[in-house]
C-alpha positions in Angstrom: 0.0 0.0 0.2 1.3 3.4 -1.3 1.9 5.9 2.1 0.9 8.9 0.5 1.0 11.9 2.4 -1.7 14.5 2.7 -1.2 18.5 2.8 -3.1 20.5 5.4 -4.7 23.5 4.1 -2.3 25.2 6.8 0.8 23.5 4.4 -0.9 24.4 1.0 -1.6 28.1 1.8 2.5 28.6 2.8 3.2 27.0 0.3 1.7 29.6 -2.1 2.5 32.3 0.4 6.3 31.2 -0.3 6.2 31.2 -3.7 5.6 35.2 -3.5 8.1 35.6 -1.4 5.5 36.9 1.6 6.4 34.3 4.3 10.1 32.2 5.7 10.7 28.5 6.0 10.9 29.2 9.8 7.3 31.1 9.7 6.0 27.8 7.8 7.1 25.9 10.1 5.9 27.6 13.5 2.4 27.9 11.8 2.5 23.7 10.9 3.5 22.9 14.1 0.9 25.2 15.7 -2.0 23.7 13.5 -0.5 19.9 14.3 -0.7 20.7 18.2 -4.5 22.3 17.8 -5.4 19.1 15.9 -3.9 17.1 18.9 -5.5 19.3 21.7 -8.8 19.0 20.1 -8.8 15.1 19.6 -7.6 14.9 23.1 -10.1 17.2 24.2 -13.4 15.4 22.3 -12.2 11.9 23.0 -12.2 12.6 26.9 -15.2 14.9 27.2 -16.8 13.8 24.4 -19.4 15.9 24.8 -20.1 16.4 21.0 -22.2 15.0 18.6 -19.7 15.6 15.5 -16.9 17.1 14.2 -18.8 20.0 12.8 -20.2 21.0 15.8 -16.7 20.6 17.7 -15.7 23.2 15.3 -18.9 25.2 15.6 -18.6 25.2 19.2 -14.8 26.2 19.3 -14.1 28.1 16.5 -17.0 29.9 15.7 -19.7 29.3 13.0 -19.0 32.2 10.7 -15.2 30.4 10.5 
């Protein structure tokens, strides 16, 4: 089975910014690490608390319905 790494939205966006010279590699790496930690924290919270019906409810209550 082929192991294909998925690109996150954060990775895609910063790759676009890097192409036009708007961010540094260090900024991209920091954003990726922050995104990773947020996903880990969200999973751990949801798994431990379990008070959300689904991922969309979790997202809306955590990040706001307008994001």
